[in-house]
BAFI-3210 file (N, C-alpha, C; in Angstrom, 3 decimals, decimal comma, padded with zeros to 6 digits):
// residues 160
n [1|2|3|4|5|6|7|8|9|10|11|12|13|14|15|16|17|18|19|20|21|22|23|24|25|26|27|28|29|30|31|32|33|34|35|36|37|38|39|40|41|42|43|44|45|46|47|48|49|50|51|52|53|54|55|56|57|58|59|60|61|62|63|64|65|66|67|68|69|70|71|72|73|74|75|76|77|78|79|80|81|82|83|84|85|86|87|88|89|90|91|92|93|94|95|96|97|98|99|100|101|102|103|104|105|106|107|108|109|110|111|112|113|114|115|116|117|118|119|120|121|122|123|124|125|126|127|128|129|130|131|132|133|134|135|136|137|138|139|140|141|142|143|144|145|146|147|148|149|150|151|152|153|154|155|156|157|158|159|160]
n.u [051,089|049,660|047,083|046,482|046,194|043,857|042,266|041,690|041,008|038,387|037,060|036,448|034,597|034,490|035,118|035,835|035,319|033,908|033,240|033,814|031,409|030,451|027,846|027,602|025,676|025,358|023,878|024,651|022,759|021,074|020,527|018,667|017,048|016,828|019,327|020,821|023,888|024,010|023,211|023,714|026,434|028,114|027,463|027,692|029,615|030,530|031,481|029,159|026,942|025,810|024,607|022,463|020,696|017,045|015,278|015,440|015,701|015,248|016,082|015,176|013,140|011,131|011,714|010,562|011,049|011,164|013,692|014,476|014,348|015,346|017,988|020,803|023,134|025,909|028,246|026,648|025,887|024,843|024,264|026,196|024,759|022,878|019,407|018,781|018,343|018,730|020,055|019,669|021,355|021,244|022,958|021,732|023,220|026,754|027,373|026,910|025,448|023,129|022,515|020,047|018,756|015,519|013,522|010,815|008,318|009,152|011,699|013,482|016,553|017,670|017,265|018,835|021,148|023,395|025,582|027,683|028,105|030,483|030,313|031,201|031,327|031,815|032,960|032,388|032,608|032,063|029,860|026,484|023,430|023,303|024,585|026,762|028,306|030,300|028,351|029,193|027,689|025,471|026,708|025,982|025,031|025,844|023,818|023,350|021,165|020,687|018,969|020,284|020,644|020,371|017,617|014,653|013,424|011,113|011,640|012,662|014,237|015,928|017,548|019,275]
n.v [-002,268|-003,333|-002,452|-003,336|-006,021|-006,191|-005,143|-007,452|-009,206|-007,819|-008,333|-011,246|-011,177|-011,517|-010,348|-010,859|-012,504|-014,408|-018,655|-020,297|-022,137|-025,389|-025,271|-022,922|-020,718|-019,630|-017,509|-016,319|-016,719|-018,444|-021,467|-022,920|-025,388|-026,505|-027,835|-026,382|-024,458|-022,849|-024,482|-027,269|-027,877|-025,245|-025,072|-026,822|-028,097|-026,111|-023,621|-022,470|-023,368|-025,456|-022,710|-022,754|-024,506|-025,156|-027,268|-028,099|-030,304|-031,881|-032,903|-036,203|-035,276|-036,781|-036,172|-036,057|-036,423|-035,470|-036,910|-035,182|-032,626|-030,264|-028,701|-030,526|-029,654|-030,346|-032,964|-035,785|-039,277|-040,233|-040,710|-039,274|-035,723|-036,093|-035,389|-033,915|-033,672|-031,353|-030,794|-029,359|-029,395|-028,376|-029,119|-029,266|-030,060|-030,824|-033,600|-037,209|-037,957|-039,821|-040,128|-040,762|-042,500|-043,639|-045,780|-044,364|-044,680|-047,317|-049,074|-049,722|-048,912|-048,924|-047,488|-044,884|-042,800|-041,202|-038,107|-036,225|-032,740|-030,311|-027,497|-025,641|-026,410|-028,686|-031,904|-034,334|-037,288|-040,851|-042,100|-043,539|-044,766|-044,679|-043,081|-042,113|-040,202|-037,452|-034,150|-030,801|-028,620|-025,808|-025,353|-025,749|-028,894|-030,454|-032,331|-034,363|-035,688|-037,956|-040,361|-043,577|-044,735|-042,636|-040,339|-040,186|-040,372|-041,108|-039,876|-040,839|-039,198|-038,668|-037,651|-038,643]
n.w [-004,475|-002,491|-002,578|-004,505|-004,108|-001,538|-003,472|-004,909|-003,234|-002,544|-004,762|-005,115|-003,055|-000,739|003,043|005,262|008,129|008,623|008,563|005,849|004,195|003,005|001,632|000,907|001,365|003,610|006,517|008,778|010,648|013,387|014,075|011,541|010,846|007,976|007,145|005,730|005,495|008,159|009,808|011,916|012,185|012,058|014,546|015,917|018,815|019,689|022,045|023,102|022,408|024,646|026,160|024,920|026,063|026,617|028,126|031,231|034,253|036,789|040,125|041,033|039,848|036,673|033,485|030,674|027,290|023,564|021,870|019,320|020,203|020,232|017,284|015,877|017,925|019,407|019,411|019,980|021,341|018,602|015,171|012,962|012,653|014,077|015,639|018,856|022,487|024,772|027,783|030,788|034,171|037,771|039,726|043,644|045,502|046,247|045,769|044,872|041,913|039,454|036,638|034,165|031,035|029,947|027,625|027,213|028,960|030,176|031,642|030,457|028,407|026,432|023,817|023,643|024,288|026,300|027,058|028,845|029,163|031,069|032,725|030,933|028,731|027,659|026,345|028,940|029,174|028,379|026,330|027,204|029,015|031,491|033,543|036,543|038,598|040,373|041,187|041,594|043,940|042,450|039,704|036,838|034,809|031,848|029,292|026,563|024,661|022,649|019,747|019,884|017,459|015,746|014,326|015,780|019,805|021,750|025,772|029,059|031,267|033,893|036,786|039,860]
ca.u [051,107|048,830|045,788|046,192|045,761|043,047|040,700|041,771|040,372|036,988|036,709|036,314|033,345|034,404|036,271|034,957|036,022|032,439|033,522|032,661|030,487|030,362|026,564|027,261|024,492|025,437|023,324|025,133|021,558|020,790|019,836|017,040|016,718|016,501|020,145|021,416|025,143|024,435|022,829|024,574|028,197|028,201|027,672|028,418|031,000|030,824|031,546|028,221|026,394|025,101|023,930|020,879|019,838|016,076|015,245|016,054|015,860|015,447|016,207|014,635|011,683|011,890|011,406|009,414|011,005|011,678|015,333|014,322|013,517|016,391|018,690|022,056|024,466|026,671|028,261|026,219|026,402|023,933|025,310|026,572|024,094|021,064|019,167|019,162|017,808|020,127|019,485|020,949|020,777|022,208|022,603|021,765|024,057|027,873|027,321|027,397|023,874|022,888|021,697|019,710|017,604|015,096|012,960|009,846|007,017|009,403|012,459|014,592|018,087|018,089|017,526|018,842|022,273|023,438|027,069|027,609|029,176|030,684|029,585|032,349|030,548|033,049|032,518|033,322|032,922|031,773|028,019|026,128|022,402|023,523|025,956|026,914|029,350|029,939|028,997|029,577|026,643|025,045|027,328|025,710|026,196|024,539|023,613|022,853|020,339|020,422|018,107|021,642|020,407|019,729|016,039|014,012|012,749|010,646|012,684|012,250|015,233|016,226|018,493|018,516]
ca.v [-003,553|-003,826|-001,791|-004,938|-007,097|-005,541|-005,093|-009,181|-010,293|-007,403|-008,868|-012,297|-010,676|-012,516|-009,481|-011,002|-013,030|-015,897|-019,469|-020,405|-023,389|-025,805|-025,267|-020,935|-020,489|-018,820|-016,113|-015,668|-016,497|-019,305|-022,710|-023,375|-027,313|-027,012|-028,319|-025,264|-024,178|-022,101|-025,510|-028,248|-027,478|-024,022|-024,754|-028,037|-028,409|-024,538|-023,524|-021,668|-024,491|-025,439|-021,658|-022,574|-025,774|-025,022|-028,223|-028,670|-031,396|-031,447|-034,083|-036,657|-034,871|-037,570|-035,300|-036,905|-035,315|-036,374|-036,903|-034,277|-031,330|-029,392|-029,561|-030,766|-028,333|-030,666|-033,844|-036,749|-040,780|-041,097|-040,512|-037,175|-034,918|-036,731|-033,824|-034,108|-032,956|-030,583|-030,723|-028,612|-029,762|-027,698|-029,647|-028,794|-030,020|-030,984|-035,311|-038,205|-038,571|-041,000|-039,730|-042,398|-042,574|-044,938|-045,603|-043,674|-045,633|-048,522|-049,022|-050,008|-048,728|-049,631|-046,599|-043,324|-042,649|-039,553|-037,436|-035,550|-031,786|-029,154|-025,808|-024,668|-027,110|-029,688|-033,263|-034,912|-038,879|-041,408|-042,246|-044,386|-045,195|-044,527|-041,833|-041,814|-038,988|-036,397|-033,274|-029,295|-027,647|-024,780|-025,604|-026,476|-030,040|-030,401|-034,021|-034,430|-036,986|-038,524|-041,620|-044,307|-045,402|-041,476|-040,475|-039,546|-041,028|-040,214|-041,070|-040,474|-038,882|-038,594|-037,694|-038,468]
ca.w [-004,594|-001,130|-002,995|-005,737|-003,284|-001,502|-004,662|-005,625|-001,834|-002,411|-006,078|-004,489|-002,513|001,209|003,007|006,826|008,977|009,112|007,649|004,444|004,365|001,552|000,912|000,438|001,861|005,691|006,224|009,930|011,529|014,086|013,146|010,633|010,949|007,002|005,878|004,900|006,101|009,064|010,762|012,596|011,586|012,473|016,068|016,357|019,107|019,837|023,415|023,542|022,353|026,002|026,692|024,264|026,649|026,820|028,830|032,200|035,042|038,656|040,936|041,736|038,784|035,566|032,531|029,406|026,045|022,584|021,378|018,642|020,860|019,400|016,234|016,073|018,153|019,730|018,957|021,205|020,778|018,113|014,080|012,930|011,977|014,349|016,401|019,971|023,533|025,045|028,960|032,041|035,268|038,110|041,324|044,393|046,414|045,778|046,076|044,077|041,223|038,424|035,098|033,510|029,683|029,601|026,395|027,320|029,637|030,680|032,255|029,696|028,548|025,091|022,436|023,747|024,699|027,387|026,966|029,994|029,302|031,721|032,556|029,939|027,326|027,076|026,687|030,375|029,542|027,249|026,139|028,125|028,987|032,905|033,921|037,905|038,879|041,652|040,542|042,514|044,062|041,289|038,583|035,918|034,257|030,837|029,162|025,205|024,826|021,043|019,701|019,182|015,913|014,983|014,414|017,153|020,211|023,619|026,686|030,195|031,609|035,618|037,592|041,073]
c.u [049,861|047,337|045,417|045,887|043,868|041,615|040,648|040,810|038,535|036,286|036,005|034,700|033,274|035,374|035,470|035,744|035,226|033,432|032,802|032,712|030,306|029,199|026,276|026,158|024,230|024,969|023,886|023,942|021,873|020,635|018,986|016,363|016,877|017,583|021,197|022,726|025,350|023,195|024,165|026,034|028,564|028,376|028,176|029,812|031,337|031,012|030,195|026,935|025,033|024,303|022,553|020,024|018,659|015,330|015,915|015,646|016,250|015,627|014,833|013,228|012,264|010,899|011,384|010,492|011,074|012,711|015,546|014,135|014,860|016,980|020,100|023,150|025,280|027,109|027,586|026,574|025,517|024,850|025,477|025,242|022,264|020,773|018,889|017,976|019,025|019,564|020,017|020,266|021,980|021,923|022,668|022,124|025,539|027,685|026,941|025,472|024,155|022,175|021,246|018,328|017,021|013,998|012,059|008,352|007,964|010,823|013,610|015,308|018,108|018,018|018,074|020,317|022,949|024,822|026,716|028,884|028,904|030,138|030,617|032,099|031,088|032,418|033,296|033,387|032,425|030,554|027,927|024,468|022,261|024,668|025,756|028,105|028,779|029,780|028,830|027,908|026,555|026,450|026,955|026,433|024,852|024,358|022,369|022,503|020,160|020,032|019,964|021,243|020,236|017,794|015,855|013,380|012,324|011,731|012,450|014,279|014,966|017,594|018,471|019,916]
c.v [-003,525|-003,054|-003,283|-005,442|-007,394|-005,556|-006,971|-009,504|-009,841|-008,213|-010,614|-012,150|-011,252|-011,356|-009,878|-012,157|-014,505|-017,209|-019,701|-021,997|-023,793|-025,468|-023,321|-020,335|-019,567|-017,971|-015,613|-016,144|-017,849|-020,478|-022,550|-024,324|-027,673|-027,771|-027,823|-024,994|-023,410|-023,298|-025,987|-027,669|-026,521|-024,128|-025,908|-028,340|-027,207|-024,690|-022,771|-022,159|-024,514|-024,455|-021,620|-023,706|-024,833|-026,029|-028,136|-029,617|-030,975|-032,867|-034,957|-036,843|-036,299|-036,214|-036,221|-035,867|-036,390|-035,731|-035,498|-033,189|-030,338|-029,836|-029,712|-030,022|-028,922|-032,492|-034,880|-038,070|-041,093|-040,841|-039,181|-036,973|-035,322|-035,491|-034,686|-033,259|-032,293|-030,368|-029,973|-028,909|-028,843|-028,482|-028,495|-028,868|-030,860|-032,639|-035,954|-038,282|-038,922|-040,076|-040,710|-042,020|-043,748|-044,469|-045,109|-044,968|-046,930|-047,963|-049,751|-049,230|-048,759|-048,326|-045,184|-043,894|-041,049|-039,506|-036,246|-034,475|-031,177|-028,013|-025,399|-025,545|-028,047|-031,062|-033,790|-036,795|-039,374|-041,858|-043,567|-044,176|-044,348|-044,159|-041,540|-040,910|-037,816|-034,866|-031,956|-029,035|-026,303|-024,330|-026,475|-027,632|-030,080|-031,835|-033,775|-035,871|-037,674|-040,034|-042,355|-044,617|-044,205|-041,510|-039,805|-040,368|-040,057|-041,248|-039,800|-040,287|-038,422|-038,570|-037,481|-039,017]
c.w [-003,357|-001,720|-003,980|-004,588|-002,131|-002,427|-005,168|-004,493|-002,320|-003,528|-005,770|-003,582|-001,138|001,728|004,555|007,616|009,553|008,246|006,598|004,187|002,943|000,750|000,357|000,848|003,337|005,620|007,874|010,955|012,147|013,173|012,415|010,696|009,488|006,402|005,906|006,022|007,301|010,254|011,624|012,671|012,006|013,779|016,308|017,474|020,026|021,471|024,059|023,294|023,809|026,783|026,318|024,821|027,171|027,829|030,715|033,561|036,251|039,405|041,202|040,550|037,544|034,422|030,975|028,442|024,807|022,356|020,388|019,070|020,413|018,198|017,091|016,875|018,969|019,425|019,894|021,047|019,434|016,530|013,927|012,126|012,853|015,506|017,531|020,617|024,408|026,718|030,325|033,257|036,124|039,883|042,275|045,922|045,756|046,668|044,413|042,921|040,322|037,917|034,669|032,207|030,120|028,487|027,378|027,960|029,677|031,490|031,264|028,746|027,133|023,604|022,685|024,611|025,531|027,008|027,512|029,441|030,180|031,458|031,757|028,393|026,571|027,759|027,736|030,136|028,246|027,204|026,672|028,253|030,907|033,178|035,523|038,174|040,320|040,881|041,843|042,410|043,391|040,517|037,831|034,982|033,276|030,010|027,906|025,131|023,209|021,330|019,250|018,098|014,955|015,097|015,820|017,803|021,757|024,330|028,221|030,892|032,983|036,130|038,826|041,964]
res [x|x|x|x|x|x|x|x|x|x|x|x|x|x|x|x|x|x|x|x|x|x|x|x|x|x|x|x|x|x|x|x|x|x|x|x|x|x|x|x|x|x|x|x|x|x|x|x|x|x|x|x|x|x|x|x|x|x|x|x|x|x|x|x|x|x|x|x|x|x|x|x|x|x|x|x|x|x|x|x|x|x|x|x|x|x|x|x|x|x|x|x|x|x|x|x|x|x|x|x|x|x|x|x|x|x|x|x|x|x|x|x|x|x|x|x|x|x|x|x|x|x|x|x|x|x|x|x|x|x|x|x|x|x|x|x|x|x|x|x|x|x|x|x|x|x|x|x|x|x|x|x|x|x|x|x|x|x|x|x]
***
């Protein structure tokens, strides 16, 4: 009986623990940005997604970035499947900092929303264009910047 069950599973062609994705073409590789199963949904909200941050912001230095710098790795504040900019901040001291996202070249905060994630890549708050909170020295914090209405937007991001 056990052999029959094993053969039945083998006949289906799936003897692994990878999730089955609706489009059926997950190759287990990194996101390709082409809308296939190994894209955003395979990584979205993953605890390791923050480790993929390629942008870093330093205190008091404006980081100009496009919100489509990265694939959809985390659920930010834009519509589902919105590309984002994933930014890492390592606080130089334990104190309060303000994180702000401005429309590029202005002091307007109408196009972009920020969502903060902690060092374990768990969201720690609501969406806003201005976040003020206390950070612990040398404990990374991550910010997902997405265009509020989807699509892409140029952003000036500042933590001070």
